[in-house]
N, C-alpha and C positions, 0 to 999 in steps of 0.2 A: 599260562606263563611258562610252565615247565617245558612245554614243547619248544618254545623259543630259546630257552636256555640250552636244551640238548641240541636242537637243529642249528642254531646260529651262534650261541655263546661259546660253546665248547670249541668248535672249530676256529672261531675268532681268537680265542685265547691261545689255542695251540699253535696257530700260524703267526699271528701278528704279536701277541702278547709275549711269547717265549722266544720270538726270533732273535732279539739281542743276546740272550743267553746261548742260544744254539750257534749263532755266528762267532761267538768268542771261543768256540771249541776247535781244536786242530785234530780231530779224529777222522779217521777214514774207515768206512764200512764197505767191504768188498772192493776196495780200490777207489770208492767214490767219496768225496768230502761229506761229512755228516750233515751239513746244512742242506745239501741236495737230496740226501736220503730222507731228512726231516720233512721237507716240502712235499716230496713224492709220497711219502707215507700218509700225509695228511689228505691227499686225493682220496685214498682208500678209506681212512678214518672219518672224513667228512661224509662220504657215502654211507658209511656205517651209522653215523649219527642221524642222517636223514632217514635211513631205513628204520632205525629204532623209534624215531618220532612217528613214522607211518604205522608201524606195528602197534605202538602204544596208544596212539590218539585217533588216527584217521582211517584205520583199516575197516572199521565197523560203520563208517559213514557211507550211506548209499550214493552211488554215482548218479550224477544227473545226466539225462539224455538231452544232448543239445537240440534234438529234433522237437522236444516237447516244450521248448522255451517259447 
């Protein structure tokens, strides 16, 4: 259950859950509206969450060879 929280829950809350709060801000980061920077940052952060899940839970699971099925 923790893997789903890290891999799906955190990105979902970051992008969808906090979007109304982010949309209400009139801040610019390097000349770009904050909402765009927020969404683009979550591309990288979501990949980081998925990498964390893989490192914590799935790295030690042996790969199955499709030729042996």
